[in-house]
C-alpha positions in Angstrom: 4.7 4.2 -12.2 3.4 0.8 -13.0 3.4 -2.5 -11.0 6.7 -3.8 -9.6 7.7 -7.1 -8.0 8.0 -7.3 -4.2 11.8 -7.7 -4.3 12.0 -3.9 -5.0 9.3 -2.8 -2.5 10.2 -0.2 0.2 9.4 -1.3 3.7 8.9 2.0 5.6 6.3 3.8 3.5 2.7 3.0 2.5 2.3 1.7 -1.1 -0.5 0.0 -3.1 -0.1 -3.8 -2.7 -1.7 -6.5 -4.9 -2.1 -10.2 -4.6 -4.0 -12.9 -6.5 -6.9 -14.3 -4.4 -7.5 -17.8 -5.8 -10.6 -18.3 -3.6 -12.3 -15.2 -5.2 -10.6 -15.7 -8.5 -9.3 -12.1 -8.8 -6.7 -9.6 -7.8 -7.0 -8.0 -4.4 -5.5 -4.6 -3.5 -4.8 -2.7 -0.3 -2.6 0.0 0.9 0.0 -0.5 3.5 3.7 -1.2 4.2 5.2 -4.1 2.3 6.5 -5.5 5.5 5.7 -9.3 5.3 4.7 -9.1 9.0 7.4 -6.9 10.3 6.7 -4.8 13.4 8.1 -1.3 13.2 7.5 1.4 15.8 4.4 -0.3 17.1 2.9 -0.8 13.6 2.1 -4.4 12.6 1.2 -5.5 9.1 0.1 -9.0 9.9 -2.7 -8.9 7.3 -2.9 -9.9 3.7 0.2 -7.7 3.1 2.3 -10.9 3.5 0.6 -12.3 0.4 1.4 -9.4 -1.8 3.3 -10.2 -5.0 3.4 -6.7 -6.6 3.4 -3.1 -5.4 3.1 0.4 -6.8 3.9 3.8 -5.3 0.8 5.8 -4.2 0.2 9.1 -6.0 0.5 12.3 -4.0 -2.7 13.3 -2.2 -4.7 16.3 -3.4 -3.6 19.7 -2.3 -5.2 20.9 1.0 -8.4 22.8 0.4 -8.0 26.6 0.8 -10.4 28.5 2.9 -11.7 31.6 1.2 -11.8 34.8 3.2 -15.2 35.6 4.6 -16.5 32.0 4.6 
């Protein structure tokens, strides 16, 4: 875990991206592909992703809820 620099970011999976927003004076975070504006399979990441300086793998989602019998 932990924050990593963009030179090691994968480009085909969603990750947590972070960048410093000087206007707001704080870190901004969003999830997405670290693509720097690449277009892959109809997906475009032309947002703040291009400003990201660090990334972190996303944790696995929670297990699917189970449906109890009779409910």
